[in-house]
C-alpha positions as CSV (number, residue, x, y, z in Angstrom):
1,M,37.4,-20.1,17.1
2,A,40.6,-22.0,16.2
3,N,38.6,-24.9,14.7
4,I,36.3,-22.7,12.6
5,P,37.2,-22.6,8.9
6,S,38.5,-19.2,7.7
7,S,35.5,-18.9,5.4
8,S,33.1,-19.3,8.4
9,E,35.1,-16.7,10.3
10,A,34.8,-14.2,7.5
11,S,31.0,-14.9,7.3
12,A,30.7,-14.3,11.1
13,D,32.7,-11.0,10.8
14,K,30.3,-9.9,8.0
15,I,27.3,-10.8,10.0
16,S,28.7,-8.9,13.0
17,A,29.4,-5.8,10.8
18,V,25.9,-5.9,9.3
19,K,24.4,-6.2,12.8
20,G,26.4,-3.3,14.1
21,F,25.5,-1.2,11.1
22,Y,21.8,-2.0,11.5
23,Q,21.8,-1.1,15.2
24,S,23.6,2.2,14.5
25,L,21.1,3.1,11.8
26,N,18.2,2.0,13.9
27,N,19.3,4.2,16.8
28,V,19.2,7.2,14.5
29,M,15.9,6.4,12.8
30,N,14.1,5.5,16.0
31,D,14.6,8.7,17.9
32,Q,12.2,8.7,20.8
33,K,11.1,12.2,19.9
34,Q,10.1,11.1,16.4
35,A,6.4,11.4,15.8
36,N,4.6,8.1,15.0
37,C,1.1,8.3,13.6
38,I,-1.6,6.8,11.5
39,A,-1.5,8.0,7.9
40,W,-3.5,7.5,4.7
41,S,-1.8,6.4,1.5
42,P,-1.9,9.4,-1.0
43,V,-2.9,7.1,-3.8
44,N,-5.3,4.4,-2.6
45,R,-6.3,6.0,0.7
46,Q,-5.5,2.9,2.7
47,G,-4.5,3.3,6.4
48,S,-0.9,2.8,7.4
49,I,1.6,3.5,10.1
50,A,3.7,6.6,9.4
51,I,6.8,8.2,10.8
52,D,6.8,11.9,9.8
53,E,9.9,13.7,11.1
54,P,10.1,17.4,10.2
55,F,13.7,17.4,11.2
56,A,14.7,14.2,9.4
57,G,17.7,16.0,7.9
58,L,19.4,16.0,11.3
59,G,19.3,12.2,11.5
60,F,20.3,11.8,7.8
61,S,23.3,14.1,8.2
62,K,24.5,12.2,11.2
63,F,24.2,9.0,9.2
64,V,26.3,10.5,6.4
65,R,29.0,11.8,8.7
66,G,29.4,8.4,10.4
67,I,27.5,7.1,13.4
68,S,29.6,4.1,14.5
69,D,32.8,2.1,13.8
70,H,30.7,0.0,11.5
71,Q,29.5,2.9,9.5
72,P,32.2,5.4,8.6
73,P,31.4,8.8,6.9
74,L,29.9,8.6,3.4
75,S,29.6,10.7,0.3
76,V,26.3,11.3,-1.4
77,M,25.7,11.4,-5.1
78,L,22.5,13.1,-6.3
79,T,21.7,11.4,-9.6
80,S,18.3,12.7,-10.7
81,G,18.0,16.2,-12.1
82,T,14.3,16.1,-11.4
83,L,15.1,16.3,-7.7
84,G,16.4,19.8,-8.2
85,L,13.6,22.4,-8.5
86,S,16.1,25.3,-8.9
87,G,16.8,26.7,-12.3
88,K,20.5,27.1,-11.4
89,S,23.2,24.8,-12.8
90,G,25.7,22.5,-11.1
91,L,25.6,21.8,-7.4
92,S,23.5,24.9,-6.8
93,R,20.6,23.2,-8.5
94,Y,20.4,20.8,-5.5
95,T,20.4,23.4,-2.8
96,P,16.8,22.8,-1.7
97,I,17.1,19.1,-1.5
98,R,20.5,19.3,0.1
99,S,19.2,21.6,2.8
100,A,16.3,19.3,3.5
101,L,18.7,16.4,3.9
102,G,20.9,18.3,6.3
103,L,23.9,18.0,3.9
104,K,26.9,20.3,3.5
105,E,28.5,20.8,0.1
106,P,31.6,18.7,1.0
107,D,29.2,15.8,1.7
108,I,28.2,15.7,-1.9
109,K,30.3,14.5,-4.9
110,L,28.7,15.7,-8.2
111,W,29.9,13.2,-10.8
112,G,28.5,14.9,-13.8
113,H,25.3,15.8,-15.7
114,Y,24.3,13.6,-18.6
115,A,21.5,14.4,-21.0
116,P,20.8,13.6,-24.7
117,K,21.5,16.4,-27.1
118,Q,18.0,16.1,-28.6
119,Y,15.0,15.2,-26.4
120,G,12.6,15.2,-29.3
121,D,9.6,17.3,-30.3
122,V,7.4,18.2,-27.3
123,R,4.3,20.2,-27.5
124,F,2.1,21.2,-24.5
125,V,-1.7,21.5,-24.5
126,L,-3.0,23.3,-21.4
127,A,-6.5,23.4,-20.1
128,A,-8.3,26.6,-20.8
129,D,-11.0,28.2,-18.6
130,V,-12.7,25.1,-17.2
131,A,-14.8,24.2,-14.1
132,R,-13.1,23.3,-10.8
133,P,-12.4,19.6,-10.3
134,F,-14.4,19.5,-7.1
135,S,-17.9,20.8,-6.3
136,S,-16.9,21.6,-2.7
137,E,-14.9,24.7,-1.9
138,K,-12.7,22.4,0.4
139,G,-11.2,20.7,-2.6
140,D,-9.6,17.3,-2.7
141,I,-10.5,15.9,0.7
142,E,-11.7,12.4,1.7
143,G,-15.2,11.8,0.2
144,A,-15.3,15.0,-1.8
145,N,-17.6,15.0,-4.8
146,Y,-16.2,15.6,-8.3
147,N,-17.6,18.4,-10.4
148,E,-19.5,16.8,-13.3
149,A,-18.5,19.6,-15.7
150,W,-14.9,19.1,-15.0
151,L,-15.1,15.3,-15.4
152,D,-16.8,15.8,-18.8
153,Y,-14.0,18.2,-19.8
154,A,-11.3,15.7,-18.7
155,A,-13.0,12.9,-20.5
156,S,-13.1,14.9,-23.8
157,M,-9.4,15.7,-23.4
158,L,-8.7,12.0,-22.9
159,S,-10.7,11.0,-26.0
160,A,-8.9,13.5,-28.1
161,A,-5.5,12.3,-26.9
162,V,-6.3,8.6,-27.4
163,D,-7.6,9.2,-30.9
164,S,-4.3,10.8,-31.9
165,G,-2.0,8.1,-30.6
166,P,-0.9,5.9,-27.6
167,T,-1.6,7.8,-24.4
168,L,-0.6,7.6,-20.7
169,C,-3.1,9.5,-18.6
170,L,-1.9,10.3,-15.0
171,C,-4.4,10.9,-12.2
172,P,-3.7,11.7,-8.6
173,S,-6.0,8.9,-7.2
174,F,-7.8,5.7,-7.9
175,S,-11.0,7.5,-7.2
176,E,-10.4,9.8,-10.2
177,V,-9.7,6.8,-12.4
178,D,-13.0,5.3,-11.3
179,E,-14.8,8.5,-12.2
180,L,-13.3,8.7,-15.6
181,Q,-13.9,5.0,-16.3
182,D,-17.7,5.5,-15.8
183,R,-17.6,7.7,-18.9
184,F,-15.8,5.3,-21.2
185,S,-17.9,2.1,-21.1
186,D,-17.8,2.2,-25.0
187,R,-14.0,2.4,-25.3
188,P,-12.4,-1.0,-24.7
189,D,-9.2,0.4,-26.1
190,I,-8.6,2.4,-22.9
191,G,-7.3,0.5,-19.9
192,F,-8.2,1.8,-16.5
193,H,-5.8,0.9,-13.6
194,T,-8.1,0.2,-10.7
195,R,-7.4,-0.9,-7.1
196,G,-5.9,-4.4,-7.0
197,M,-4.9,-4.5,-10.7
198,K,-1.3,-4.9,-11.8
199,L,0.0,-2.0,-14.0
200,D,2.3,-4.5,-15.8
201,N,-0.6,-6.2,-17.4
202,L,-1.9,-2.9,-18.8
203,I,1.5,-2.0,-20.1
204,E,1.8,-5.3,-21.9
205,Q,-1.6,-4.7,-23.6
206,L,-0.5,-1.2,-24.6
207,Q,2.7,-2.6,-26.1
208,S,0.8,-5.3,-28.0
209,G,-1.7,-2.8,-29.4
210,T,-4.7,-4.2,-27.5
211,L,-5.0,-0.9,-25.7
212,N,-4.4,2.6,-27.0
213,A,-4.2,4.2,-23.5
214,I,-3.7,3.6,-19.8
215,V,-5.3,5.7,-17.1
216,T,-3.5,5.3,-13.8
217,P,-2.4,7.0,-10.6
218,S,0.7,4.8,-10.2
219,A,3.0,5.7,-13.1
220,W,4.2,9.2,-12.1
221,E,7.6,8.0,-11.0
222,G,9.8,5.1,-11.7
223,V,7.9,3.9,-14.8
224,S,9.1,4.4,-18.4
225,I,6.7,2.8,-20.8
226,R,8.3,1.9,-24.1
227,Q,8.1,-0.7,-26.8
228,K,9.6,-4.1,-25.9
229,N,12.5,-3.3,-28.1
230,G,13.2,0.0,-26.2
231,R,11.7,2.3,-28.8
232,Q,9.4,5.1,-28.0
233,L,5.7,4.1,-27.6
234,L,3.8,6.9,-26.0
235,Q,2.7,9.8,-28.2
236,N,0.7,11.6,-25.5
237,I,1.0,12.1,-21.7
238,M,-2.0,13.6,-20.1
239,V,-2.1,14.9,-16.5
240,T,-5.6,15.5,-15.2
241,R,-4.4,17.5,-12.1
242,I,-1.1,18.5,-10.5
243,P,-0.6,15.8,-7.8
244,V,-0.8,17.9,-4.7
245,Q,-1.3,15.7,-1.6
246,P,-4.6,16.5,0.1
247,P,-4.5,18.2,3.6
248,N,-3.9,15.8,6.5
249,A,-4.8,17.0,10.0
250,V,-2.7,14.2,11.6
251,T,0.5,15.2,9.8
252,E,-0.1,18.9,10.5
253,N,-0.5,18.1,14.2
254,T,2.6,16.0,14.4
255,F,4.6,18.7,12.6
256,A,3.3,21.3,15.0
257,A,4.1,19.2,18.1
258,R,7.7,18.7,17.0
259,Y,8.2,22.3,16.2
260,L,6.8,23.4,19.6
261,E,9.2,21.0,21.3
262,N,12.1,22.8,19.6
263,G,10.9,26.3,20.6
264,R,9.3,27.1,17.2
265,T,5.7,28.2,16.5
266,K,2.9,26.3,14.8
267,E,3.0,28.8,12.0
268,D,6.6,27.9,11.3
269,A,5.6,24.2,11.3
270,L,2.8,24.7,8.8
271,K,5.0,26.9,6.5
272,S,7.6,24.2,6.4
273,L,5.0,21.4,5.8
274,Y,3.2,23.3,3.0
275,S,6.6,24.0,1.4
276,R,7.4,20.3,1.5
277,V,4.0,19.3,0.1
278,R,4.5,21.9,-2.7
279,D,8.0,20.7,-3.6
280,R,6.9,17.0,-3.5
281,A,4.0,17.8,-5.9
282,L,6.3,19.7,-8.3
283,R,8.9,16.8,-8.4
284,K,6.2,14.3,-9.0
285,F,4.7,16.4,-11.7
286,Q,8.1,16.9,-13.4
287,Q,8.9,13.2,-13.3
288,G,5.4,12.2,-14.5
289,L,5.4,14.7,-17.4
290,I,8.9,14.9,-18.7
291,G,11.1,12.7,-16.4
292,R,10.7,9.7,-18.6
């Protein structure tokens, strides 16, 4: 080591630190009791490998409090108000997500809440008494058939929205996009985001005025569609259905197995799972509708 330049020694130290940090994190995240399974993507229904840990908060809290010499205790800053489903203010707003992550109040530093004084003029149009989205009583499951009366109603709502201004239509799945596209062969001004297509291309066409609307299942979160100069572009945001994840027997079984290992009941597991699915759908709905 005496003949190694100081810069090389520093690089070696950094590599060692990163390696130790990774190993520590890997040990926490790869608990042998963690359930590994095959899952379906909630958007395009493609198969994937999943790790669904109902007690993930235990591992996360260990990580925050320090798990090795290379990873000392951390503080957590929650930055998105849309993560908090509670109507309370301050840190109390984050109690549900804090509990899910296994965090104590001292683990969190709340740096402040920032919001514009004027959000703008927002009006809501809600669906009235309409047909159910699916013809089957089982609802949104793999291969379920859409109700034609509901598709006609959704198509008429989309037409009215597009005619009044630039529109973003959010759907829970690519299958629903395909169903709506079949009803708009005479509307080239509506862009339908299908499997394998880049959303960026549709956004550019909306910005240029080539399109007056985008129908997509991929812009609920992390996408803010504006003019290229940053000004507001969208006049309407349409949500066809609240994005509740369809039932998944594999996930239910892995949850139940982990709860039984910890001396809990299957009913406790399903209650926790359905609560998680509900909260996830509400957050996604909030971010898709008003989070931008």
